[in-house]
C-alpha positions in Angstrom: -42.1 66.0 -48.7 -39.1 67.9 -48.4 -37.1 65.4 -45.7 -37.7 62.6 -47.4 -35.0 62.5 -50.0 -32.7 63.3 -47.4 -34.3 60.4 -45.4 -34.1 57.9 -47.9 -29.6 58.9 -48.6 -29.6 58.0 -44.8 -31.6 55.2 -45.2 -28.7 53.8 -48.1 -26.2 54.9 -46.8 -26.9 52.8 -43.2 -26.9 50.0 -45.3 -24.2 50.7 -47.5 -21.9 50.7 -44.3 -23.2 47.4 -42.7 -22.2 45.6 -46.0 -19.1 47.2 -46.3 -18.6 45.8 -42.8 -20.5 42.7 -42.9 -17.5 42.1 -45.8 -14.9 42.8 -42.5 -16.7 40.5 -40.4 -15.2 37.4 -41.6 -12.1 38.2 -40.2 -12.6 37.4 -36.8 -14.8 35.8 -34.7 -17.0 37.9 -32.0 -16.7 41.0 -33.5 -19.1 43.3 -33.3 -19.8 47.0 -34.4 -22.8 49.2 -33.9 -22.7 50.1 -36.9 -25.6 46.9 -37.7 -28.5 48.7 -35.5 -29.3 51.6 -36.3 -29.3 55.1 -34.6 -32.3 56.4 -36.2 -35.5 54.4 -37.9 -38.7 55.8 -39.6 -42.2 54.6 -38.7 -45.2 55.7 -40.8 -43.0 59.2 -40.7 -42.0 59.1 -36.9 -38.3 58.8 -35.7 -38.1 56.7 -32.3 -34.6 55.3 -31.1 -33.1 52.6 -32.2 -31.4 51.9 -28.6 -35.0 50.2 -27.4 -36.9 47.8 -28.5 -40.6 46.6 -28.1 -41.7 43.9 -27.2 -45.6 41.8 -26.9 -46.6 41.0 -23.8 -47.0 37.8 -24.9 -43.3 36.7 -26.9 -42.0 38.5 -23.3 -44.0 35.8 -21.4 -42.5 33.0 -23.9 -39.1 34.1 -23.7 -38.9 34.1 -20.2 -38.1 37.8 -19.8 -37.7 38.4 -16.3 -36.9 42.1 -14.0 -35.4 42.6 -10.5 -33.8 44.8 -8.9 -29.8 46.3 -8.9 -29.0 45.0 -5.4 -25.9 46.1 -3.2 -23.8 42.8 -2.5 -20.8 41.8 -1.0 -18.9 40.0 -3.3 -15.2 39.1 -3.2 -13.0 40.5 -5.8 -11.1 38.2 -8.3 -7.9 38.3 -10.7 -7.3 35.4 -13.4 -5.1 33.1 -13.8 -4.2 31.1 -16.0 -4.6 26.9 -15.0 -3.8 23.4 -16.0 -5.7 20.6 -15.6 -3.5 17.7 -13.9 -3.5 13.6 -12.8 -3.5 13.9 -8.6 -0.6 12.7 -8.8 -0.5 10.8 -5.1 -3.5 9.0 -6.7 -1.6 7.6 -9.3 0.6 4.3 -9.1 3.1 3.0 -12.1 2.9 0.0 -13.0 6.4 -1.4 -13.5 7.7 -5.2 -13.2 10.6 -6.6 -11.0 11.9 -9.6 -13.8 12.6 -9.6 -17.0 10.4 -11.9 -19.6 7.8 -11.6 -22.6 4.2 -10.2 -22.2 1.7 -13.3 -22.9 -1.5 -11.5 -21.6 -2.5 -7.9 -21.3 -5.9 -7.4 -20.1 -4.9 -3.3 -19.8 -6.0 -0.4 -22.5 -5.7 2.9 -22.8 -8.8 4.2 -20.3 -10.1 0.6 -18.8 -11.1 1.0 -14.8 -9.5 -1.7 -13.9 -10.4 -2.0 -9.9 -6.9 -2.8 -6.7 -6.1 -6.5 -7.2 -6.7 -7.0 -11.0 -4.6 -8.8 -13.1 -3.2 -6.4 -16.0 -0.8 -8.7 -17.5 1.1 -12.0 -17.1 4.6 -12.2 -18.2 6.5 -14.7 -19.2 9.7 -15.4 -17.1 12.6 -18.0 -17.1 13.6 -15.7 -14.4 11.1 -16.7 -12.0 11.1 -20.8 -13.0 15.4 -20.6 -12.0 13.9 -19.1 -8.9 11.2 -21.3 -8.0 13.2 -24.0 -9.1 15.4 -23.2 -6.5 13.4 -23.1 -3.6 12.0 -26.5 -4.1 15.4 -27.3 -3.9 16.0 -25.6 -0.6 12.7 -27.6 0.6 14.0 -30.8 -0.3 16.8 -30.0 1.5 15.4 -29.3 4.9 13.4 -32.6 4.7 17.0 -34.2 4.7 19.0 -32.2 7.0 15.4 -32.5 9.1 15.8 -36.3 8.8 19.9 -36.2 9.3 18.0 -33.8 12.9 15.9 -37.0 14.4 18.8 -39.4 13.4 21.4 -37.6 15.5 19.2 -37.0 18.5 17.9 -41.0 18.3 22.3 -41.8 18.6 20.9 -46.4 18.7 25.2 -46.4 20.1 24.3 -43.9 22.6 21.2 -46.5 23.9 24.2 -49.2 23.9 25.8 -47.8 25.5 23.4 -46.7 28.2 22.7 -50.5 28.0 25.9 -51.3 28.8 26.2 -48.7 31.8 22.8 -50.2 33.2 24.1 -54.4 33.4 27.8 -52.1 35.4 25.7 -51.4 38.0 23.7 -54.1 37.7 27.0 -55.8 38.2 28.6 -53.5 40.7 25.4 -54.2 43.3 25.6 -57.8 43.0 29.4 -57.9 43.8 28.9 -55.6 47.0 27.2 -59.0 47.7 29.9 -60.5 50.0 28.1 -63.9 50.5 30.3 -66.2 49.7 32.5 -64.4 52.2 29.6 -65.4 54.9 30.0 -68.3 53.8 34.2 -68.4 54.6 33.1 -67.2 58.1 30.9 -68.9 59.3 33.0 -72.4 58.1 35.6 -70.4 60.0 34.0 -70.3 62.9 32.7 -73.7 62.8 35.8 -75.1 62.8 37.0 -72.9 65.7 34.6 -74.1 67.4 34.8 -78.0 66.7 38.9 -77.5 66.8 38.6 -76.4 71.2 35.5 -78.7 71.8 37.9 -81.0 70.3 41.4 -79.5 72.1 39.1 -79.7 75.4 38.1 -83.7 75.2 41.7 -84.5 74.5 43.4 -82.8 76.9 40.6 -84.0 79.7 41.0 -88.3 78.3 45.0 -86.9 78.2 44.5 -85.8 82.3 42.0 -89.1 83.3 44.5 -91.4 81.5 47.9 -89.8 83.6 45.8 -90.2 86.9 44.0 -92.4 87.1 44.4 -94.5 84.4 40.2 -94.8 83.8 40.2 -93.9 80.2 41.8 -96.8 77.4 44.9 -95.3 75.7 43.1 -95.9 72.1 40.2 -93.6 73.2 43.0 -90.6 73.8 44.3 -91.7 70.7 41.4 -91.4 69.6 40.1 -87.9 70.8 44.3 -86.5 70.1 43.4 -87.5 66.0 40.0 -85.6 66.7 42.3 -83.0 67.6 44.6 -83.2 65.3 41.7 -82.5 62.5 39.5 -79.8 63.5 43.2 -77.6 63.4 44.1 -78.7 60.5 40.5 -78.0 59.1 40.4 -74.6 61.1 44.0 -73.1 58.7 41.7 -75.1 55.6 38.6 -72.3 56.7 41.5 -70.2 57.8 43.2 -70.3 54.4 39.7 -69.9 52.6 38.1 -66.8 54.4 41.6 -64.8 52.6 41.0 -66.5 49.4 37.1 -65.2 50.2 38.7 -62.2 50.5 40.2 -62.1 47.8 37.8 -63.0 45.6 35.3 -60.4 46.6 38.1 -57.9 46.5 38.8 -58.4 43.4 34.6 -58.7 41.9 34.2 -55.5 43.0 37.5 -53.5 42.5 36.6 -55.5 38.3 32.3 -54.3 38.8 33.4 -50.4 39.5 36.3 -50.8 36.8 33.5 -51.9 34.5 31.1 -48.7 35.9 33.1 -46.2 35.0 34.3 -47.1 32.5 30.7 -47.3 30.8 29.8 -44.4 32.2 32.6 -43.7 30.0 31.7 -44.4 27.1 27.7 -43.0 27.6 29.9 -40.0 28.3 31.8 -40.2 25.4 28.8 -41.3 23.2 26.6 -38.0 24.3 29.2 -35.6 23.6 29.1 -37.9 20.4 25.7 -37.2 20.1 25.3 -33.1 21.2 28.0 -32.8 17.8 26.0 -34.3 15.4 22.5 -33.1 17.0 24.4 -29.2 17.1 26.1 -30.7 13.2 22.4 -31.8 12.1 20.9 -28.0 13.3 23.5 -26.4 11.3 22.4 -27.7 9.0 18.6 -27.6 9.1 19.2 -23.4 10.0 21.6 -23.0 7.1 18.9 -24.8 4.3 16.2 -22.6 6.3 18.3 -19.7 5.9 18.4 -20.6 2.2 14.3 -20.9 2.1 13.7 -17.9 3.5 16.0 -16.2 1.2 14.1 -17.9 -1.7 11.0 -17.3 -0.3 11.7 -13.7 -1.0 13.5 -14.2 -4.1 10.2 -14.9 -4.8 9.1 -12.4 -3.3 11.4 -9.8 -4.9 10.4 -11.3 -8.0 6.2 -10.6 -8.0 5.2 -13.4 -6.2 1.8 -13.5 -3.9 2.1 -16.1 -0.9 -1.0 -18.0 -3.0 1.6 -18.9 -6.3 4.2 -20.2 -3.6 2.4 -21.9 -1.3 1.0 -23.9 -4.0 4.3 -24.5 -5.3 5.3 -25.9 -2.3 2.1 -28.3 -2.2 2.8 -29.2 -6.1 6.2 -28.8 -7.0 5.5 -28.2 -10.4 7.0 -25.1 -11.5 4.4 -22.7 -13.4 7.0 -19.5 -14.5 4.2 -16.9 -15.4 3.9 -13.5 -13.2 0.9 -11.7 -13.0 1.5 -8.0 -12.9 -1.9 -6.8 -10.5 -3.4 -3.1 -9.9 -1.4 -1.6 -7.1 -4.9 0.4 -7.0 -7.9 1.3 -8.5 -7.6 3.2 -11.1 -7.8 3.8 -14.8 -5.3 3.5 -17.6 -3.5 6.6 -18.4 -0.4 5.8 -20.5 0.5 2.4 -21.7 4.3 1.3 -23.2 4.4 -2.6 -23.3 1.9 -4.6 -26.2 1.9 -8.0 -26.2 4.7 -9.9 -27.1 7.4 -7.7 -26.3 10.3 -8.0 -24.3 9.7 -6.5 -20.7 12.4 -5.7 -17.9 12.7 -3.8 -14.8 15.1 -1.6 -16.1 11.7 0.2 -17.9 10.4 3.0 -15.1 6.7 2.0 -15.7 5.0 -0.1 -18.4 1.6 1.5 -17.4 0.8 4.2 -15.7 -2.9 3.9 -13.4 -4.5 7.2 -11.7 -7.9 7.6 -10.2 -9.7 10.3 -11.9 -12.3 11.2 -9.6 -10.7 14.0 -8.3 -8.3 16.4 -10.4 -5.5 19.1 -9.3 -5.9 22.3 -10.9 -2.3 23.5 -11.5 -2.3 27.6 -11.3 0.3 29.8 -12.7 0.6 33.3 -10.3 2.4 36.1 -10.7 4.6 36.2 -8.3 4.0 40.3 -6.4 0.3 38.7 -5.8 1.6 35.7 -4.1 1.6 37.4 -1.0 -2.0 38.0 -0.5 -2.6 34.5 -1.5 -3.1 31.6 1.0 -4.3 28.0 1.4 -7.6 28.0 2.4 -9.3 30.2 -0.2 -11.8 30.0 -2.8 -10.7 29.4 -6.4 -13.3 29.7 -9.0 -12.0 27.6 -12.0 -13.7 28.1 -15.9 -12.9 26.2 -18.5 -12.1 28.1 -21.7 -15.4 27.6 -23.8 -17.1 29.0 -20.5 -19.3 26.3 -20.0 -18.4 24.6 -16.6 -16.9 25.7 -13.9 -16.1 24.9 -10.6 -15.5 26.2 -6.9 -12.3 25.1 -4.5 -10.2 26.3 -2.1 -6.0 26.4 -2.4 -4.2 23.2 -1.8 -0.9 23.7 -1.8 1.4 27.0 -2.2 4.9 25.9 -3.9 7.6 27.0 -1.9 10.1 28.0 -5.3 9.1 30.8 -8.2 9.7 29.6 -11.8 12.8 31.8 -12.6 12.1 31.6 -16.8 8.3 32.9 -16.3 8.4 34.6 -12.5 5.2 32.7 -11.4 4.6 30.3 -8.5 2.3 26.8 -8.5 -0.7 27.0 -6.7 -2.7 23.5 -6.4 -6.3 22.6 -5.6 -7.9 19.9 -5.9 -10.9 18.9 -7.9 -14.0 16.1 -7.5 -14.5 14.9 -11.1 -16.8 11.9 -10.4 -18.7 13.1 -13.3 -15.6 13.1 -15.5 -15.5 17.2 -16.6 -12.6 18.1 -15.9 -9.7 16.0 -18.4 -6.3 16.1 -17.1 -4.4 18.6 -19.3 -7.5 21.0 -19.8 -6.0 24.4 -20.1 -8.4 26.8 -17.7 -9.3 29.8 -15.7 -8.7 30.3 -11.8 -10.1 32.9 -10.6 -8.3 34.0 -7.2 -9.5 36.4 -4.3 -7.5 39.5 -5.2 -8.8 41.5 -1.9 -8.4 39.9 2.1 -12.6 41.1 2.1 -15.6 40.7 0.3 -16.0 44.2 -1.5 -20.1 45.9 -1.2 -20.7 47.5 -4.2 -24.4 46.8 -6.9 -24.3 43.5 -9.0 -26.3 43.0 -11.0 -26.8 38.4 -12.4 -23.8 37.1 -15.3 -27.6 37.1 -17.0 -28.4 40.6 -17.2 -25.5 41.5 -19.9 -25.2 41.4 -22.5 -22.4 41.9 -25.1 -22.7 43.9 -28.6 -20.1 45.4 -29.8 -17.5 44.2 -27.5 -19.9 46.8 -25.1 -21.8 45.2 -22.5 -25.2 46.8 -22.2 -27.8 46.1 -20.0 -31.9 46.3 -20.8 -33.7 48.7 -18.7 -38.0 49.1 -19.1 -39.0 52.6 -20.1 -41.2 54.3 -18.5 -44.7 54.2 -18.6 -44.5 51.3 -20.4 -44.4 47.2 -19.8 -43.0 45.9 -23.6 -40.5 48.8 -24.2 -37.0 48.6 -22.9 -34.0 50.6 -23.3 -31.0 49.9 -23.6 -28.3 50.7 -21.2 -24.3 50.7 -21.8 -23.1 50.3 -18.3 -18.9 49.1 -17.2 -18.7 45.9 -15.0 -15.5 44.0 -12.8 -15.5 40.9 -13.4 -17.9 38.6 -12.0 -18.0 36.9 -9.0 -20.0 33.5 -8.1 -22.1 34.9 -11.3 -22.6 38.2 -10.4 -21.0 41.2 -11.7 -20.2 44.7 -9.7 -22.2 48.0 -11.3 -18.7 50.4 -11.9 -21.3 53.0 -13.9 -24.1 52.5 -15.6 -26.8 51.7 -13.3 -28.2 53.4 -9.2 -29.4 51.2 -6.7 -32.8 49.7 -7.4 -33.4 50.1 -9.9 -35.0 48.3 -12.3 -33.3 45.9 -15.5 -33.7 43.0 -17.0 -31.8 39.9 -14.9 -33.6 36.9 -17.1 -34.2 36.6 -21.2 -32.1 39.2 -22.4 -30.3 38.1 -25.6 -33.6 37.8 -27.2 -34.2 41.6 -26.3 -30.5 41.9 -27.9 -30.9 40.0 -30.7 -34.6 42.0 -31.6 -32.9 45.7 -31.4 -29.5 43.9 -33.9 -32.0 43.2 -36.5 -32.2 46.1 -38.7 -35.0 47.6 -40.8 -35.3 45.5 -43.4 -34.7 42.6 -40.9 -31.8 40.5 -42.3 -31.1 38.7 -39.5 -27.9 39.9 -39.1 -26.5 38.2 -35.1 -22.7 39.9 -34.9 -23.0 40.4 -30.8 -20.3 38.5 -28.8 -22.2 37.7 -26.5 -21.4 37.8 -22.7 
């Protein structure tokens, strides 16, 4: 055959070119050139296009090759910006210590999951021991002040003065009883009656003697003597009444003076008692203020109500502070070790973070920030393309970075599985239009990349096992779909699943070296 040397020469040139290119491929991983896919091949002397590939029906079924139509879809155009995964700062906690001391026990290690109020470390602190001793001292002072207040309220001296007043009042009541004066008045009245009777009898006898003489002289003398005696008694009774009146008045005045003196003594005692109670209450109040200050100091130094109650009950010093987790989370940073000195001057000993939610911080060019709104959808993709997630814009910074001319935008990702690790660099796909755009689209799985060119495979008319490569121009991926800009028509059939086996078959050289220099899409 005349053309056989030409065909052999062509195949040799193609093989030489492929081998040369293989040597060049090692300097750029993933770079592809179509030279390894021969443009023409000879099959039993008939030229066949290398842009087509044939697979048996059984091979198509085993490799899950599926056809689908190119459809019209509404997709939101997006643009990519660099982003990084960060801790949710609103769910972070810096653990520090309010006092100085040496770390005796450390229960928290990097990566440890802790619960709220769990003990993270225990610190031996002389400062805490001094604060506990001060608290106990003021408790003892309170007991003494309370005892002094009780004594001031009892005041036995005032009780004696009150008893003296009661006695003086009783004496005054007795002094008002003028029984001796009444008795003297009664005696004087009887003496007056007796005197009048004796005077009348004497006058009658004297008259009788001077008249008819019908009475003896001796009887007249006797009656005169009785009258004189009665007058003398009356004079004595009058003197007795005067003396009784003077004595009663003196007694009454003395009892009144006793009452006044006793009442004054009681009033003075009450005033003294009031002052004593006031002083005792002031002392007790001052001690209570001191106790409150000492208790607050313990609380500020990290003691809780239970440990203070135990101190009050046992009066035993326990100068160890249990530093507890302020919230549930994971230990993501540790700046302390067992035996090391801890102090309030250190910003933190541990940092806890809730890794079930993470932030994604995006650096958006300032030229694009005007169209971005809180609540818009965002797609987050890792650099390797192994995982992605949907979220929404949560916050747009009010200022721009003067060096990069970018604005920080924040979104939050659910991270229950821990796939998104703080510090990861990711890509964020942000909306590039106010509304979705309608156009042709194909699934991402339908597209393969050969030599940097996006291609799809379409069935060859009249065959169920032959497929042709078709170069296409595509837009940025949106939710697993790629907008078609050139190369396909509406409702045209393409391989939408399993196209990789067709790509692999296409890239096999006639010698079947099995080289695959494709990038993947």
